[in-house]
C-alpha positions as CSV (number, residue, x, y, z in Angstrom):
1,X,-22.6,2.2,1.3
2,X,-22.7,5.5,2.0
3,X,-23.6,8.0,-0.7
4,X,-21.0,11.0,-0.8
5,X,-21.6,14.2,-2.7
6,X,-19.3,15.8,-4.9
7,X,-18.9,18.4,-1.6
8,X,-18.7,15.4,0.9
9,X,-15.6,14.1,-1.3
10,X,-14.1,17.7,-1.7
11,X,-14.1,18.2,1.7
12,X,-12.4,15.3,2.4
13,X,-9.0,16.3,1.2
14,X,-8.2,17.9,4.1
15,X,-9.1,14.6,6.2
16,X,-5.8,12.3,7.5
17,X,-6.4,8.5,7.0
18,X,-4.8,6.5,10.0
19,X,-2.7,3.8,9.1
20,X,-3.6,0.6,10.0
21,X,0.0,-0.8,11.8
22,X,1.7,-2.5,14.3
23,X,5.3,-3.9,15.1
24,X,6.6,-6.8,13.5
25,X,3.7,-7.0,10.9
26,X,4.8,-9.8,7.8
27,X,3.6,-7.0,5.5
28,X,2.9,-3.4,5.5
29,X,1.1,-2.5,2.5
30,X,1.7,1.1,1.3
31,X,-0.7,2.8,-0.9
32,X,0.2,5.8,-3.2
33,X,-2.1,8.4,-1.0
34,X,-5.6,8.4,-0.1
35,X,-8.3,8.8,-2.3
36,X,-11.4,10.9,-1.9
37,X,-13.5,8.0,-1.1
38,X,-10.9,7.0,1.3
39,X,-10.6,10.1,3.2
40,X,-14.2,10.4,3.2
41,X,-14.7,7.2,4.8
42,X,-11.4,6.3,6.7
43,X,-11.1,3.4,5.3
44,X,-8.2,2.5,2.9
45,X,-8.9,1.2,-0.9
46,X,-12.4,2.2,-0.3
47,X,-13.4,3.5,-3.9
48,X,-15.3,0.8,-5.5
49,X,-13.5,-0.8,-8.3
50,X,-10.3,-0.8,-6.2
51,X,-9.2,-4.4,-6.7
52,X,-7.1,-4.5,-3.5
53,X,-9.1,-6.3,-1.1
54,X,-10.4,-8.8,-3.6
55,X,-6.9,-9.3,-4.8
56,X,-5.6,-9.8,-1.1
57,X,-8.2,-12.4,-0.8
58,X,-7.6,-14.1,-4.1
59,X,-3.3,-14.3,-3.3
60,X,-4.5,-15.9,0.2
61,X,-3.5,-13.0,2.5
62,X,-7.3,-13.3,3.8
63,X,-9.4,-16.2,4.6
64,X,-12.3,-14.4,3.2
65,X,-12.9,-11.1,1.3
66,X,-12.6,-8.1,3.5
67,X,-14.7,-4.9,3.3
68,X,-12.7,-1.8,3.7
69,X,-14.6,-0.8,6.8
70,X,-13.0,-4.3,8.1
71,X,-9.3,-3.1,7.7
72,X,-8.6,-3.3,11.2
73,X,-8.8,-7.2,10.8
74,X,-5.9,-6.9,8.9
75,X,-3.6,-6.7,11.9
76,X,-4.7,-10.3,13.0
77,X,-3.0,-11.7,10.0
78,X,0.2,-9.8,10.5
79,X,-0.5,-7.1,7.8
80,X,-1.3,-3.3,7.7
81,X,-1.8,-0.6,5.3
82,X,-0.1,3.1,5.1
83,X,0.5,5.5,2.2
84,X,3.5,7.2,0.6
85,X,1.7,10.7,0.7
86,X,-0.6,11.2,3.4
87,X,-2.8,14.0,1.5
88,X,-5.7,12.8,0.1
89,X,-6.4,13.6,-3.7
90,X,-8.8,12.6,-6.7
91,X,-6.2,11.2,-8.5
92,X,-2.4,10.4,-8.0
93,X,-1.4,12.6,-10.7
94,X,-2.1,15.7,-8.3
95,X,1.0,14.8,-6.1
96,X,4.4,16.7,-6.9
97,X,7.6,15.1,-6.8
98,X,8.6,16.7,-3.7
99,X,5.6,14.7,-1.7
100,X,6.7,11.8,-3.0
101,X,10.5,12.3,-2.1
102,X,9.3,13.6,1.4
103,X,6.8,10.5,1.6
104,X,9.5,8.1,0.8
105,X,11.5,9.7,3.8
106,X,8.5,9.5,6.2
107,X,7.8,6.2,5.1
108,X,11.5,4.8,5.6
109,X,11.5,6.4,9.3
110,X,8.0,4.4,9.7
111,X,9.6,1.4,8.5
112,X,12.5,1.4,10.4
113,X,10.0,2.1,13.6
114,X,7.8,-0.8,12.8
115,X,10.3,-3.6,11.6
116,X,7.9,-5.2,9.2
117,X,9.2,-8.3,7.4
118,X,8.2,-6.9,3.9
119,X,7.3,-3.4,3.0
120,X,5.0,-3.8,-0.4
121,X,4.2,-0.2,-2.3
122,X,1.3,-1.0,-4.5
123,X,2.2,1.0,-7.6
124,X,5.9,0.9,-9.4
125,X,5.5,4.7,-10.5
126,X,4.8,6.0,-6.7
127,X,7.9,3.8,-5.5
128,X,10.5,5.2,-8.2
129,X,9.2,8.8,-7.3
130,X,9.5,8.0,-3.3
131,X,12.7,6.3,-3.4
132,X,14.5,7.9,-6.3
133,X,14.9,4.5,-8.2
134,X,13.8,4.7,-12.0
135,X,14.7,1.1,-13.0
136,X,12.4,-0.4,-10.3
137,X,10.0,-2.8,-11.8
138,X,7.1,-5.0,-10.0
139,X,8.6,-7.9,-7.4
140,X,11.1,-7.8,-5.0
141,X,13.8,-5.1,-4.8
142,X,17.1,-5.2,-3.8
143,X,16.9,-2.4,-1.3
144,X,16.1,-3.0,2.3
145,X,15.0,-0.5,4.8
146,X,16.6,-1.9,8.0
147,X,16.0,-5.5,7.9
148,X,12.5,-4.9,6.2
149,X,12.8,-6.3,2.2
150,X,11.0,-4.0,-0.2
151,X,8.4,-5.5,-2.9
152,X,6.6,-3.4,-5.5
153,X,3.2,-4.6,-6.2
154,X,0.8,-3.3,-9.2
155,X,-1.5,-0.7,-8.5
156,X,-4.6,-2.2,-7.6
157,X,-6.7,1.0,-8.9
158,X,-9.4,0.1,-11.4
159,X,-7.8,2.6,-13.8
160,X,-4.6,0.2,-14.0
161,X,-6.0,-1.9,-16.8
162,X,-2.4,-3.6,-17.6
163,X,-3.0,-5.9,-14.7
164,X,-6.2,-8.0,-14.1
165,X,-7.5,-9.1,-11.0
166,X,-6.1,-12.6,-11.8
167,X,-2.7,-11.2,-12.5
168,X,-2.3,-9.2,-9.7
169,X,-3.3,-11.9,-7.5
170,X,-0.2,-13.9,-9.0
171,X,1.9,-11.2,-8.1
172,X,0.7,-10.7,-4.4
173,X,0.7,-14.4,-4.0
174,X,4.3,-14.5,-4.8
175,X,4.8,-12.1,-1.9
176,X,2.6,-14.2,0.5
177,X,4.7,-17.2,-0.3
178,X,7.8,-15.3,0.4
179,X,6.3,-14.0,3.9
180,X,6.2,-18.0,4.5
181,X,9.9,-18.5,3.9
182,X,12.5,-17.8,6.4
183,X,12.1,-13.9,7.8
184,X,14.7,-11.3,5.3
185,X,17.6,-10.6,7.1
186,X,19.9,-8.5,5.0
187,X,22.4,-5.7,5.1
188,X,20.4,-2.3,4.9
189,X,21.0,-0.1,2.2
190,X,22.5,3.5,2.8
């Protein structure tokens, strides 16, 4: 893995990380925002210690453990990645309430355009802030965006000690099983 100096990581704040998306995905995973390591590498969930890639594999979404640099392979499995907020930060608590709300509006438009079966937001706090849903909890939500179902997953950051890789994999696995069921078709929420 490439070593980055603190100056390299700080310079990454200004970089946008491209989405990994296509029309009609089974699941569009949505992170909170890029961390500085993600911005420096251009690869989602790139920080060592982030459990997204191992949990994705443990839950059965991918047949092998992918590296962040292999993120493009997700499309072949009907999966993609985006973020609620595009701005890179060292910590998610650097984001403002307005950034979350604006990110939720942009994300909603993106989901309506791409029409994934499920939008999976990784982080209940980010989901609550972006969609003004203070009662949301981990799991499927009543809200839909167009015909896209919404599922909230635990944040895979290594800082999220409430969830182990095994318990996260169980929750990700519930979503994977839902993708194998008949595609969701529900009345959209306003």
